[in-house]
C-alpha positions as CSV (number, residue, x, y, z in Angstrom):
1,X,-71.5,46.5,-37.6
2,X,-68.7,44.3,-36.2
3,X,-66.4,45.9,-33.6
4,X,-62.9,45.1,-32.4
5,X,-61.9,45.5,-28.8
6,X,-58.9,44.6,-26.7
7,X,-59.3,42.2,-23.8
8,X,-56.6,41.4,-21.2
9,X,-54.4,38.5,-22.1
10,X,-55.1,35.6,-19.7
11,X,-54.3,31.9,-19.2
12,X,-57.5,31.1,-21.1
13,X,-55.7,32.3,-24.3
14,X,-52.6,30.2,-24.0
15,X,-53.7,27.2,-26.1
16,X,-55.1,29.4,-28.8
17,X,-51.9,31.4,-29.1
18,X,-49.8,28.2,-29.1
19,X,-51.9,26.9,-31.9
20,X,-51.5,30.1,-34.0
21,X,-47.7,29.9,-33.6
22,X,-47.1,26.3,-34.6
23,X,-43.7,26.5,-36.4
24,X,-40.3,28.0,-35.7
25,X,-40.6,30.8,-38.2
26,X,-43.9,32.0,-36.9
27,X,-42.6,32.0,-33.3
28,X,-39.5,33.9,-34.4
29,X,-41.6,36.5,-36.3
30,X,-43.9,36.9,-33.3
31,X,-41.3,37.0,-30.6
32,X,-37.8,37.3,-32.1
33,X,-35.1,34.6,-32.5
34,X,-34.6,34.1,-28.8
35,X,-38.3,33.2,-28.2
36,X,-38.3,29.4,-27.4
37,X,-39.9,27.0,-29.8
38,X,-42.2,25.3,-29.3
39,X,-44.0,28.0,-27.5
40,X,-45.2,26.7,-24.1
41,X,-47.7,27.7,-21.4
42,X,-44.7,28.2,-19.1
43,X,-43.2,30.9,-21.4
44,X,-46.6,32.5,-21.8
45,X,-47.1,32.6,-18.0
46,X,-43.9,34.7,-17.9
47,X,-45.4,37.2,-20.3
48,X,-48.6,37.3,-18.3
49,X,-46.8,37.7,-14.9
50,X,-44.7,40.6,-16.5
51,X,-48.0,42.3,-17.3
52,X,-49.2,42.7,-13.7
53,X,-49.0,45.9,-11.6
54,X,-49.4,49.6,-12.0
55,X,-46.2,49.9,-14.1
56,X,-45.9,46.5,-15.8
57,X,-42.9,45.4,-17.8
58,X,-45.3,44.7,-20.6
59,X,-49.0,45.2,-21.5
60,X,-50.6,42.2,-23.2
61,X,-54.0,42.0,-25.0
62,X,-56.0,39.7,-27.2
63,X,-58.2,41.3,-29.9
64,X,-61.8,40.3,-29.8
65,X,-64.0,40.7,-32.9
66,X,-67.7,40.9,-32.1
67,X,-68.5,38.5,-35.0
68,X,-65.4,36.3,-35.1
69,X,-64.3,36.0,-31.5
70,X,-60.6,36.2,-30.5
71,X,-58.6,37.2,-33.7
72,X,-55.3,38.6,-32.5
73,X,-52.6,39.2,-29.9
74,X,-50.4,42.2,-29.2
75,X,-48.0,43.3,-26.5
76,X,-46.3,46.6,-25.7
77,X,-43.1,46.3,-23.5
78,X,-42.7,49.3,-21.3
79,X,-39.5,51.2,-20.6
80,X,-40.9,53.5,-17.9
81,X,-37.5,55.2,-17.3
82,X,-37.3,56.4,-20.9
83,X,-41.1,56.6,-21.5
84,X,-40.9,54.3,-24.4
85,X,-43.2,51.4,-25.5
86,X,-42.1,48.6,-27.8
87,X,-44.7,46.9,-29.8
88,X,-44.1,43.2,-30.1
89,X,-45.6,39.8,-30.1
90,X,-48.1,40.8,-32.8
91,X,-50.1,38.1,-34.5
92,X,-53.5,37.7,-36.2
93,X,-55.2,34.4,-36.2
94,X,-54.4,32.5,-39.4
95,X,-58.0,32.3,-40.4
96,X,-58.5,36.0,-39.9
97,X,-55.5,37.3,-41.8
98,X,-56.0,39.7,-44.7
99,X,-59.1,41.4,-43.3
100,X,-57.3,44.5,-42.0
101,X,-57.6,43.5,-38.4
102,X,-54.0,44.1,-37.5
103,X,-54.3,47.8,-38.2
104,X,-57.4,48.1,-36.0
105,X,-55.8,46.0,-33.2
106,X,-52.7,48.1,-33.3
107,X,-54.7,51.3,-33.3
108,X,-56.4,50.2,-30.1
109,X,-53.1,49.3,-28.5
110,X,-51.5,52.6,-29.5
111,X,-54.5,54.5,-28.2
112,X,-54.1,52.6,-24.9
113,X,-50.3,53.3,-24.8
114,X,-50.6,57.0,-25.6
115,X,-53.5,57.5,-23.2
116,X,-50.8,57.5,-20.5
117,X,-49.0,60.9,-20.2
118,X,-45.8,59.0,-19.3
119,X,-45.5,57.3,-22.7
120,X,-43.7,59.5,-25.2
121,X,-42.6,57.1,-27.9
122,X,-43.6,53.7,-29.3
123,X,-41.2,51.7,-31.4
124,X,-41.0,48.2,-33.0
125,X,-38.8,45.8,-34.8
126,X,-40.0,44.2,-38.0
127,X,-38.3,41.9,-40.5
128,X,-38.1,43.4,-44.0
129,X,-39.8,40.4,-45.7
130,X,-42.9,41.1,-43.6
131,X,-44.2,43.6,-46.1
132,X,-47.9,43.4,-45.0
133,X,-46.9,44.3,-41.4
134,X,-44.6,47.2,-42.7
135,X,-47.5,48.6,-44.8
136,X,-49.8,48.5,-41.7
137,X,-47.2,50.2,-39.5
138,X,-46.6,52.9,-42.1
139,X,-50.4,53.5,-42.5
140,X,-50.5,54.0,-38.7
141,X,-47.7,56.7,-38.9
142,X,-44.6,54.7,-37.9
143,X,-41.4,55.9,-39.5
144,X,-38.6,53.6,-40.7
145,X,-35.6,54.8,-38.5
146,X,-33.0,52.2,-39.6
147,X,-32.1,48.7,-40.3
148,X,-29.9,46.3,-38.3
149,X,-28.4,44.1,-41.0
150,X,-28.1,40.4,-40.4
151,X,-29.2,40.9,-36.8
152,X,-31.3,37.8,-36.2
153,X,-30.3,34.1,-36.5
154,X,-33.3,31.9,-37.2
155,X,-32.2,28.3,-37.8
156,X,-29.6,28.6,-40.6
157,X,-31.0,31.9,-41.8
158,X,-29.9,35.5,-41.0
159,X,-32.6,38.1,-41.0
160,X,-32.3,41.9,-41.1
161,X,-34.3,43.9,-38.6
162,X,-36.0,47.2,-39.4
163,X,-36.6,49.7,-36.6
164,X,-39.7,51.8,-36.8
165,X,-41.1,54.4,-34.4
166,X,-43.8,56.9,-33.7
167,X,-43.9,59.8,-31.2
168,X,-46.7,60.7,-29.0
169,X,-47.3,64.1,-30.7
170,X,-47.3,62.3,-34.1
171,X,-50.0,59.8,-33.0
172,X,-52.2,62.5,-31.4
173,X,-51.8,64.7,-34.5
174,X,-53.3,61.9,-36.6
175,X,-56.6,62.3,-34.6
176,X,-55.9,59.1,-32.6
177,X,-55.9,58.7,-28.9
178,X,-57.4,60.9,-26.3
């Protein structure tokens, strides 16, 4: 049976991630409208550097599938003062989409986040047109907490942004985590 694991994000993954995010809309969906396009190794180096230390600004992983190799990327930004994680920078390799891997990858990332006693909430932003992602987040127990209307400028388009969140006790009650 094939298994999915998280491996630390490293320089070895830069080219692959850049290939997956080859157009402006995919970069904006991955990192928000302020993420530079085209994505560069310099920008990814910033993400990697921010992931170092005992209390990093973000935690970054690649998803490794035992039969397919590297199939995804996910980050959780860390607000240690408020004990909040923010899921972001989620992408599944184009050739691996539709196989349910995003839910498995996010489950591993959430298990990792909530394994720390100092993480009490994990939240995320998602664009309402990304219905596959929203279904995945809802299956994992995320609750829609509101929508910021016309909050993102991507090229000539304006996108709404949904806010979703899950609390530590909700995640653990689902039988996930520790």
